[in-house]
N, C-alpha and C positions, 0 to 999 in steps of 0.2 A: 259809543257808536249808535248812528243812526241809521235806521231802515227803510222808515216811513212807509212802511209796508202796509197794504189793506188787505183784511181778510173778510171775505164774503161768508153769507150763513145759505145754506143750502137746506131746504127743508122739502120733504116730500110729505103730501097727505096720506098718502098710505104707510101705516106703521112699520110693515116687514120692510117696504124700501127704504125708509128712514133708517132703521136699525141696520142696513147694510150697506147702502151708497150713501146716506147722509153721512153716517157715523165715520166711513171710510174717507171721504172728501175731509172733515173736519180733523182726521191724525193726518190725512196729506198736507194740509196747510201748516199742522204745526210742526212737520217731519221739514219742510222746506224754512217756513219763516221762524223756526224756534230752535229746532235741534241743530239742524245744519247751516243756518246762518252765522257766521263766525266773523272777528273783528278784523278789519284791515292788516294786513301783511306786508311790510315793509319789502319782503324778499320777493314780492309779486309786482311792484310798482316798476317794472320797465318801460312801462309806455309813457310815463309822464301825464297820462289821462284820469289817474283813479283818484278818488276823493277820499282822503285820510278818515272824515269823519263818517263814512259809509262803510259797513260790512261789505262782505261778499259770501259767495255759495259754494260751499266745498262740494266733493263729490259724494262723502259720506261718511258713515260711522267709521269705516276701516280706512280711508282715504281725507287726507288732510286738503289736499290739493285740488285746485279748480282744473284740470284738465280741459284741454281745448275741446274735447268732443263732450263731455260733461257740462263744462260750462254754456255751451252753444244748447244743448239738449234742453238743459233746464230753464234757460230764457226763453226758449221757443216755445218749450211746454206752457210754461205759468209766469215765471218770475218777470219778464218785460211787463205783463200786465197788472200785476199784483204787486210789485214793489219796484218801479223802474228804475229808481237810484241803483237799487242792489243790483238789479241785472247789469245796468250799465258798467258797473264797477266789476262785476263778475267777467263781463265779457273781456274789459280791458285788462284785467289779470291775466289773460293769455296771450297778451299782446306785448310783443318787445319792439326795441329799435337795432337797426344796423348800424355799422361803423361809421356812416353817412347820415344816420338820425332819421333813415326812412323807416316807417312803420309796416310792421308785419306781423303774421301769426308765430309764436315762439315756434323756434326752429329746435324741436326736442328730437327723440329718438323715433318718435312715433308721427311722421309726417304726412303719411299717405293720404289721411281723410281730412287733414287739417282745413279744406276748403269747406267744411261743414260750417265753419264760424259765419261765410257769407250770409248762409239761411237765417241763422239767427239775428244777425246783424240788419238784415232788410226788414225782418219781421221786427223786432226791437222799435226800428224806425216807422213802421206802418200803425204800430201801437200807441207811441208816444209822439210822434210828429217833432221828434228832436233833431232838428237840421243840422246841429252842432255836431252833436254824436253823427250822423250821416257823412258830414264832410271827411272827418276822420276816417271812420270805417271804410270808405270808398279807397282812400289811401290805402289801408291795410288790405284790403279785398284786393287791388290792381296788383301791387307789390307782391302779396302770396301766391298769386296765380300766376304773375312771371316766374317766380322762383320754382314751383311746380313745373312749369313748362321747359324750363330749362335742366330740370335734375336729370341725372345719371341713371339712379333709381328712383322708384316710385315717381315715375315720368310717364310721358306718352311714348307709346309703339307705333311708330308712324304707318307700319303695316296693316294695323285694324283700325286706327282712329280712336284709341282707348287708352287710358292711362294703368300703368301697372302698380303693385303694391297688393299689399292685403285689404281683406274686406274691411267696411267700416269700422266697428269698434273690436273687430277679432284680433286683439292684438296677442292672444293665445293661440299656440300650435293646433291645439284642438279644435279648432273652425276650419280647419282644411282635412281635406279627404287623404292624402297621400305626401307628406310633407318631407319623404325623403323617398329612394329607390327602394329601400328596406321596409318603409312603413312603419318606421318606429320613431319617436321623439328622443333622438339621442344626442339631440343638441339644446336641450332644455326647453323651456316654453314660449319663448319669444318668436313668434311667428317670422320676425324679420332675420331669423338665424338661419331660416331655411331658403336657398337659393330658387328653386321652383314656386315658393310661396311670393316672394320680391319680384319674380318676372312675369308671375301670372296676373290676369286681369277680372276682377270680379263686379258682378252685377252693382251692389250698393255703393260703391267707391265711384263707379264712373257715373251713376245716377247723380252722386252729390257732384261730382264736376258738370253733369248738364246743368242742375238749380243752382251752382256757383256761376256759371257763364250769365245765366238768366237774371238770376238777382243782381249781379255786376251790371248787366246793361240796363235794368230798370234803376237802379243807384245812379247811375250816369245821365240817365234821362231826366230823372227827377232833379238832380243838380245843373243840368245843362251844360256837362263835361262831355268830351268826346267818348265814344264807345268804346275804342280801342277793337272794335271787332268782336265784342263779345256776343251777340246773336247769330250771327255765323258760325261762331266755335260752340256754341249752343247748340244749333240746328247740326252743326256734324258729328257732334257726339251723341245725339239723340238717335240720328240716323245709325250710328254707328252700334249702340245698345241693340235695336231692334234688329240690325243685320246680325249680330254674331252673336246675342243672347236669347233671342225670342225662338223657342222649340214649337213651329205649329204642331207637334205630334203629340206633345204634353200639353198643349195649349198654355204654357206659362213660360217663364223665363229660367234659362239656366243659370246655376250660379256662378261660375267662372269659364273662362277660357284660358286655356295653358298659352304658355309660350308659342308654342309650334301650332297652335291654332285649334288643339283638340278640345271639344266643348267638356265640360263636367255637368252632366246631368243631373244635379241636384238642386236642393231648394233653400233658399235663402231668405229668412224672416224679414230682415229690414228692405233687402232688396227689392222683394215684392211691394211691402210697403212704399218705398219710395218711388215705385215705378207707376203707382197711382196717385200719390200725394202730390207728385211733380208732374205729371201727366205726361210720363213718357209712354205709359200704353194708352191705345186709343180705345174708345169705347168696347169693341169688341173685345180685344185683348184684354181690358180691365175685367169684362163678366166672365172670361175665360178662365184666367188665373185666378179669382175669387172663388169659382167653381170647382178648379181642379188642387187648389192650396192643402197641402198637407198638415193637418192641425194634430196635436196631441191631446190624451182628455183634460190637461190643464192649461190650454192655451198654445198661441202659434209659438213654436220653436224656433231656436236661433238659427243652425242649419238642420238637415234632415236629408237623407235618414242617418241611421248609426252609422260612423264610419266602423271599417273592419275591425279596428282595434279597439272599440267601445261596444256597449251593451247596454240593455235594461238594466241589470245589475252595477255596472260601471259607465254611466253617462258621461261623456267628454263635458268640459267646462265650458266649452263653446260650440255643442254639436246638439245633438236630440235632446234639449232641455230648456226651460223656459227662462228669460230674462224678461220682467216685466216693462224694461226699456222697450223690447220688441214687441210686446203684446201691444203697446200704448200706440206704436208707429202704425201698428196695422191696423186696430179699431179706428184710428184716425183716416187712413185708408179708405176703410170700409164703409164707414159714417160718410164721408164725400162722395161717395159712389151711392149712397142710398140704400146700402145693406144694413138695414136697421136690424136684422136678427142677426147677421154676424156681429156687430159692434155689440149688440146687448150680451150675446154668449161671452165675447172676450171680456167685456166690462164685469159681467157677474163672476167670471173665473178669477181676475185680479182680486177684486172685493173678498171674493172668499178664501182667496190665499193669503192675503193679508188678515184677516178676521181668523184663520186657522192658526196664522203663524205668530199674531201678535205683533206685528210690525210689516214694514216694508224691506224685507230682505233683497240682496243683490240677484239669487238666481233660487229656481225652484225645479224639484223633480218633475218634468212633463207628464209623468205616468201617475205618481203618488200624490203632487202635490207637496211632499215635504220639502223643509228648506235644505238645499243641496248645492254644495260648490262645484261640483262635478270633478272628473279625472282629468289630468294633465301631466305631461312629463316635466321634469324640475332639473335643476343643476345635479347632473350624478345620477338622476332617478329617471328610468325611462317612463314610469306611470306611479303619480300618486294621488291622492283625494286632497282637493282644496277645500279653504272655506267658503261660505258664502256669506258677505261682510251685513251687518245690520243696518237699519237706517240709510240706505240707498238712495240718494235725492232722486234720481232720476225714473227710481221704480215710484216714488211719490210723485213726481211730476206727472209721470205716464198717466196716473189715475186723474189728476188734476184736469190735463188737456182730455181725458175722455168725457168728463162732465163739462167742459168748456166748448172743446172743437167738437166733441160728438152730441152728447144730449143736446145741448145748446145751440150747437153748430155756429158758433162765431167764426165770423171771415171778417178781416180788417184789409181795407185798402186805405188810398191816402186821401179817399173821401169820407170816410167814415167806418162805421162798424155795422154788418148785418147780420141775420139769422137764417140758416136753414137745419132746422132741429132734425134730431132722430129719437123721437121717446117711443122705447119698445113698449108693446100690450102688455100691461099687468102692472107697469111700475107706478101709474097714479100721477096725478098732477104735481108739479113742482114748481118751487120758486127760488130764484137766487137772488138775495138782497145784499145792498151794501157793496155792490160791484163798483170797483172806480174803473172809469174810461177818459182819461185825458183831465179834463175839466169838469167831467159830468159824475153824477152819482146814479147808479141805474139798480131798478127791482125790476128783475125780468121774471115771469109767470109762464109756463106751457101748461096748456090743458088739451086735453084728448087723448090721442093716440097717431104714430105713424110720421108721415115726412113731408105729407101736403099742408101747408099753410091756408088755412079756410078765413083767417082773420089776423090781423096785426094791426094793433092800435097804440099809439104812443102818447101817454097823458090824454087817453079817450079818443083819440083822433086817429083816421086810417092814417099809417103811413108804411114804409117799406124798411127803415134803418134808423141808425143813429147818426146824425153828422157830424163830423170832427171838431166843428166848433160848439156843439152843444156845452153848456155850463149848467150847474146846478143838479137838482136830483128830478129825476123822472123814472115814470112807470110805464113799463111795456107789457101787454097781454098779448099772448100768441096761442090762436086754437088752431089744432091740428086735427086732422082726420084723412085717414086713407096712407 
């Protein structure tokens, strides 16, 4: 098995920062590129596009398969940059062909959020410039979007212009405030077992559809292919999100819209993060939702507050509890909107969770920081305690992305790589060396503090970024102030 991965070195001049942030980065690289990189599996070679000589990234210590959302998030967060061939194989591992040979994202029991693959695929192209990948990826995207538009469940509701189905990664019923009229989890753990969840509309899932249509339009433009109305569909769903989810009284987005239009005035961490990352929130909305977001002592929770059937003593598995996945997406959104203090807090909390627990666990108690799998119904049981799985890959790649997208502010487009760093006060100067970007090797140093770039030098000359065509080794010095 070959992975051809690249492991950069992150070094802080301040020894306290190095002991916390630098050591956690090293552990995250080992989690992704060591522990959770596994050999090619024939069972996943349904697309005909996987390379048998290259491995793939599994979901984690307790999960051997590369689920669609895990494969996408891990590629988006880190793998496409650090190990492009590994990322491509992982993305293709969740793609299949239909009876006519058309490529599509795998049609498993969790189809509602499968369009997240589009986000990872477009990012992979921007990082690598691989046009062969993009050609096939666009076919996957258009076929998958067409399937979701035609669906009778997990499909569009014409009354609201929104897509139905559970929220992003909340495949467990504990992620929803009232799964049945009785308010108990009598049908087991799967969220799709509950008609009111399936018929509801949720912030994160609809944000992903907006992003998917937007990325599909960008793919089409890059390839010179017909856009199939992707941009107009993206605009329509963005408008519907702001019409039906934005809550001016709360200064934030609601979590859900029930089938009858009733708003669910709750908070969803990934939904708010996506609203920031994908530009669904305008500047005023972004500032408001950041200010009004409810956080727990150990980070941004999945959903909030505790549903009636859960509590501080028995937190729901997908409720008021901390998933590093959510922390990472929230930190990405904060950094992209210039909230360096919020970014610093979420990053510090995740690093401390990892240090205190000895690894990248799946879920943590939001109040105590202890490893905690949370409570949720199961077959024949109304509520039981679940495990928090070890070596969770997207917990590790969440932290890697905090360093790459947050701290160093890496931004990729078809022209190259630019930087909008967020260096918190007290962290000290920091250098990332041995970073591979396409055909170039980069050493990037941040000096100062804050988000305002006072100086940017590439190999000693003033520049503004790294062209996609660059080859060989180069040194970047970025001076920050304010």
